[in-house]
C-alpha positions in Angstrom: 111.9 112.6 106.8 109.4 115.4 107.0 108.9 115.6 103.2 107.8 111.9 102.8 104.3 112.7 104.1 104.2 115.6 101.7 105.2 113.4 98.8 102.7 110.8 99.7 100.0 113.4 99.7 101.1 114.4 96.2 100.9 110.8 95.0 97.5 110.3 96.6 96.3 113.6 95.0 97.0 112.4 91.5 93.6 110.6 91.3 91.9 113.8 92.3 93.6 116.1 89.8 91.0 115.3 87.2 88.1 116.5 89.4 89.9 119.6 90.4 90.7 120.4 86.8 87.1 119.9 85.7 86.0 122.4 88.3 88.5 124.9 86.9 87.1 124.4 83.4 83.6 125.2 84.7 84.9 128.5 86.0 86.9 129.3 83.0 83.9 129.4 80.6 81.1 131.1 82.6 79.9 133.2 79.7 78.7 130.1 77.9 75.8 129.6 80.2 74.2 132.9 79.0 74.0 131.8 75.4 71.1 130.1 73.6 70.6 126.3 73.8 71.8 125.7 70.3 74.8 127.8 70.7 75.7 126.2 74.0 75.8 122.8 72.5 78.3 124.0 69.9 80.3 125.7 72.6 80.3 122.6 74.8 81.9 120.6 72.0 84.5 123.4 71.6 85.2 123.4 75.3 85.7 119.7 75.2 88.2 119.9 72.5 90.1 122.6 74.3 90.0 120.6 77.6 91.4 117.6 75.7 94.5 119.5 74.6 95.2 120.9 78.1 97.2 119.0 80.7 94.6 118.7 83.5 97.4 118.6 86.1 98.5 122.1 85.1 95.1 123.4 86.2 95.4 122.0 89.8 96.2 124.0 92.9 99.6 122.4 93.1 100.6 124.0 89.8 100.1 127.4 91.3 102.6 127.1 94.1 105.1 130.1 94.3 108.2 129.2 92.3 110.6 130.0 95.1 108.7 127.8 97.6 108.4 125.0 95.0 112.1 125.1 94.2 113.1 125.0 97.8 110.9 122.0 98.5 112.2 120.1 95.5 115.8 121.0 96.4 115.4 119.5 99.8 113.8 116.3 98.4 116.5 115.9 95.8 119.3 116.3 98.3 117.8 113.9 100.8 116.6 111.2 98.3 120.0 110.6 96.7 119.9 106.9 96.1 117.4 104.4 94.7 114.8 103.2 95.6 114.1 106.3 97.8 114.9 108.6 94.8 111.6 107.5 93.2 110.0 110.2 95.5 111.9 112.9 93.6 110.8 111.4 90.3 107.2 111.3 91.6 107.5 115.1 92.2 108.4 115.6 88.5 105.1 113.8 87.6 102.8 116.3 89.4 102.5 118.9 86.6 104.6 120.8 84.1 105.9 123.4 86.5 107.1 120.7 88.9 108.6 118.8 86.0 110.6 121.7 84.7 112.1 122.6 88.0 112.9 119.0 88.8 114.8 118.7 85.5 116.8 121.7 86.4 117.7 120.4 89.8 118.6 116.9 88.6 122.2 117.3 87.4 123.7 114.9 84.8 125.5 111.8 86.0 128.9 113.4 85.2 128.5 115.8 88.1 125.9 114.2 90.4 127.0 110.5 90.0 123.2 109.7 89.9 120.9 108.3 87.3 117.5 109.9 87.8 115.5 110.3 84.6 115.5 108.2 81.4 117.7 110.8 79.7 120.5 109.8 82.1 121.2 106.5 80.2 122.3 108.7 77.3 124.5 111.0 79.3 128.2 110.4 80.2 129.1 108.9 83.6 131.2 110.5 86.3 134.8 111.4 85.8 136.4 110.4 89.1 134.5 107.1 89.8 132.5 104.4 88.1 128.8 103.7 88.0 128.3 100.0 89.0 125.7 98.0 87.2 125.0 94.4 86.4 123.4 92.5 83.6 121.0 89.5 83.8 120.9 87.2 80.9 117.9 85.0 80.0 119.1 82.4 77.5 115.6 81.0 77.0 114.4 84.0 75.1 117.7 85.8 74.3 117.0 88.8 76.5 119.3 90.9 78.6 118.4 93.3 81.4 120.7 96.1 82.7 120.3 97.1 86.3 121.9 99.8 88.5 123.5 98.3 91.5 122.0 99.6 94.7 124.7 98.3 97.0 128.4 97.6 96.7 127.8 93.9 96.8 126.0 92.2 93.9 122.4 91.3 94.8 119.5 89.9 92.8 117.6 93.2 92.8 118.5 96.6 91.4 117.1 99.7 89.6 116.1 98.7 86.0 117.8 100.8 83.3 117.6 99.1 79.9 116.6 95.8 78.2 117.8 94.2 75.0 116.5 91.4 72.9 118.4 89.4 70.3 116.8 89.1 66.9 118.5 86.6 64.5 118.6 87.3 60.8 120.0 85.4 57.8 123.3 87.3 57.6 123.4 89.2 60.9 121.9 89.6 64.3 120.3 92.7 66.0 120.1 93.5 69.7 117.1 95.8 70.1 117.6 98.1 73.2 114.6 99.5 75.0 113.6 101.4 78.1 110.7 98.9 78.6 111.5 95.3 79.4 108.0 94.2 78.2 108.1 96.0 74.9 111.4 95.6 73.0 110.2 96.3 69.5 111.7 98.9 67.1 108.3 100.6 66.7 107.9 101.2 70.4 108.0 104.6 72.0 110.6 103.2 74.4 113.1 102.1 71.7 116.5 103.8 72.3 118.8 102.0 69.8 120.2 98.8 68.6 123.4 96.8 68.1 124.0 95.0 64.8 126.6 92.3 64.1 128.0 90.9 60.9 127.7 87.2 59.9 130.8 86.1 61.8 130.0 88.0 64.9 133.3 89.9 64.7 132.2 93.4 63.8 129.3 95.3 65.4 127.7 98.7 64.8 125.9 100.7 67.5 122.9 102.7 66.3 121.3 105.4 68.4 117.6 106.4 67.9 118.6 110.1 68.4 121.3 112.2 66.7 124.3 112.4 69.1 125.6 115.7 67.6 124.9 118.2 64.8 125.7 116.8 61.4 124.9 113.2 62.3 123.5 111.4 59.3 120.7 108.8 59.9 120.8 105.4 58.3 117.5 105.1 56.4 117.8 101.6 55.0 114.9 99.2 54.7 115.6 97.5 57.9 116.0 100.8 59.7 112.6 102.2 59.0 110.4 102.9 61.9 107.5 105.1 62.9 106.6 107.4 65.7 109.3 107.8 68.3 109.0 109.6 71.7 111.9 108.0 73.4 114.5 109.9 75.4 114.4 113.2 73.4 111.0 113.6 71.8 111.8 116.9 70.1 114.6 115.4 68.0 114.1 113.5 64.7 114.1 109.7 65.2 116.2 107.4 63.1 119.2 105.1 63.2 122.4 107.0 63.8 125.8 105.3 63.7 127.5 106.2 67.0 130.1 103.4 67.4 131.9 100.4 65.9 133.1 97.4 67.8 135.6 95.0 66.2 137.2 91.8 67.4 140.5 90.6 65.9 140.4 87.3 64.0 142.4 84.5 65.5 143.9 83.2 62.3 146.5 80.9 64.0 144.0 79.4 66.4 146.1 80.1 69.5 144.5 80.1 72.8 144.2 83.4 74.5 142.0 86.3 75.4 139.9 88.2 72.8 141.3 91.4 71.3 138.9 94.1 70.6 138.7 97.8 69.8 135.9 100.4 69.7 135.6 103.5 67.6 133.2 106.0 69.3 132.0 108.2 66.5 130.0 110.4 68.9 132.9 111.1 71.3 135.9 113.1 70.3 139.4 111.8 71.2 140.0 114.9 73.3 137.1 114.0 75.6 139.4 112.1 78.0 141.7 115.1 78.4 141.2 117.1 81.6 138.8 120.0 81.3 137.4 118.9 77.9 133.6 118.5 77.6 131.9 116.1 75.1 129.2 117.4 72.7 126.2 117.9 75.0 123.0 115.8 74.5 120.4 118.5 73.9 116.6 118.2 73.6 116.3 121.3 71.3 116.8 120.7 67.6 117.8 124.3 67.1 120.4 124.2 69.8 121.6 120.9 68.5 122.7 122.5 65.2 125.0 124.8 67.1 127.1 121.9 68.5 130.2 121.2 66.5 131.9 117.9 66.7 135.6 118.1 67.4 137.9 117.7 64.4 140.6 115.7 66.2 138.9 112.4 65.4 136.8 109.9 67.3 137.7 108.3 70.6 139.2 104.8 70.1 139.1 102.2 72.9 141.0 99.0 73.2 140.9 96.1 75.6 143.5 96.2 78.3 146.0 93.4 77.7 145.9 90.8 80.5 148.9 89.2 82.1 149.7 85.5 82.3 149.7 84.1 85.9 152.2 81.3 86.2 150.7 79.8 89.3 147.1 79.9 88.2 148.0 79.1 84.6 145.5 81.6 83.2 145.2 85.2 81.9 144.4 87.7 84.7 143.1 91.3 85.0 142.6 93.3 88.1 138.8 93.7 88.3 139.0 94.9 91.9 136.7 92.2 93.1 133.9 92.9 90.7 134.5 89.7 88.6 134.6 86.2 90.2 134.3 83.8 87.3 136.9 83.3 84.6 135.4 83.8 81.1 136.5 84.7 77.6 133.8 87.4 77.7 135.6 89.4 80.5 137.3 92.6 79.4 138.5 96.1 80.4 138.5 99.0 77.9 141.0 101.9 78.0 141.7 104.7 75.6 143.9 103.7 72.7 145.8 107.0 72.6 149.4 107.7 71.9 151.9 107.7 74.7 151.6 110.9 76.8 154.4 113.4 76.7 154.5 113.6 80.5 155.1 110.4 82.4 153.2 111.7 85.4 149.9 111.6 83.5 150.4 108.0 82.5 147.7 106.8 85.0 145.1 109.0 83.3 145.7 107.2 80.0 145.5 103.8 81.6 142.2 104.5 83.3 139.7 101.8 82.7 136.6 103.4 81.1 134.5 100.2 80.9 134.8 96.8 82.5 132.6 93.8 82.0 132.9 90.4 83.7 131.1 87.2 84.8 130.0 86.6 88.4 127.4 83.8 87.9 125.8 81.5 85.3 123.7 84.4 83.8 125.0 87.3 85.9 127.6 89.8 84.7 128.9 93.1 86.1 129.2 96.3 84.1 131.1 99.3 85.4 131.5 102.4 83.3 132.6 106.0 83.6 133.1 109.2 81.6 132.9 109.7 78.7 130.8 106.6 78.1 127.1 106.5 78.8 125.0 103.6 80.1 123.5 103.0 76.7 126.9 103.0 74.9 128.5 100.7 77.6 125.5 98.3 77.5 125.7 98.0 73.7 129.5 97.3 73.8 128.9 94.6 76.5 126.2 93.0 74.4 128.7 92.4 71.6 130.7 90.2 74.0 127.7 87.8 74.4 127.8 86.8 70.7 129.6 83.6 69.7 132.9 84.3 67.9 134.3 81.1 66.5 136.8 83.1 64.4 138.2 84.9 67.4 138.7 82.1 69.9 
C-alpha cells in the first residue's frame, strides 16, 4: 500500500516533534531577546509555563497540512486499513496531533454503521444491526481475571485485539468485577476504569455500573464503596461515578431439578423501542451540555431473557443452535433475546427472536462472546461475567 511508508514516516517523526516544537517556541517569542537580563529571566519562566500547557505536536509542520489534503489522506487510510491489526495505522494517524485526531474521529464511524471497533469509545457504543461482532474471553482462574478480545478471523485463535479486562474482587457479602481498558491496571482509581459488575451474596442478582452517565437524568450511586477519584476514561468531559445501567437476575431452582439456567436482564440505559426498525438508542455523547438534551424514552427499559433450549432425545441433553461458535457443553452457555410481547404481524416474528448476545464455552478457559445492536461490548462483557459466578441456588 502506498500510504504505509507515509504512516511509518509519521511514527518515526514522533520522536522529533519535540525538537521541531522547541524551534517554533524560539521563533514565537523573539521580542524577549531585546529586554534586560533580569526581565528576560522572568520571561523565560513565563515562556516555559506557556510551553508546558501547549501540545508540542500541534506546533509541528504536520499540524499545518491543508485540511482538504489531510482529510483525503485519512479517508484513504481508513478505507484500506479496515481490520485489525492493520487498523492500528489509522489509530496511529490520530496520535499525530489534535488536527489529525479530530478528523480521524469524524471519519471513524460507530460500530453500528461501520461494524468496526477503532477507538476505546467503541466499547461503549452499540454493535451492528445486521450482523454480530465476534469476540472471545480468556479466563485466568489463578488470579480471577478475564480478558475480552476481538476475534480477528472466523475461526477461534489464541490471539486477538484486546478490548477489556476484568478482575474479580471478593467481599464479605458480595463480589465485584472491576472492568478496565488496561489489563495491567484494573483498579477503580485508574484512568482506564470503565465500570464494574456487582453480585449479591448468593450470586443470583447482579448490577452493572458504568463509570459514565449513559443518558441525561442518570443518577450516580455515591455509596462508600463507589467513591473514586480522577477519571479520564472513555469520555473525559463527563462526570465520573457509578451509574446503574443494567440488572441481571437468575431464577432460583427451588425444586432442585436438573436443567439450564434461566436468566433475564433489564437494560436501564436502552429503551424497549430500540429493537424496533428505525429507532435509535440515546447517543453516547462526550459533551455534557449536549448530554442534557438527550431524553430517555418513556416506554420502559429493554428486557432480555435467555432463549429456551430444546431437549435432544438422542444426545440426552439441552441444545441451542450456536452456529458452530460453541463446542463444549456447559451450564454457562446462553443466548439472549428480547423479552417483548408477541408481535402483531407474524412476518416480523424473526426480528423478535433475533439473538442479541450469545456466550459459550470452547475450551477449558476459553469462551466465545458474540453481540449485536443495541448492546455494546462493555454491556455484553458485563453480562457474560455474571455467568462465571457460582450459583448453587440456580443449579
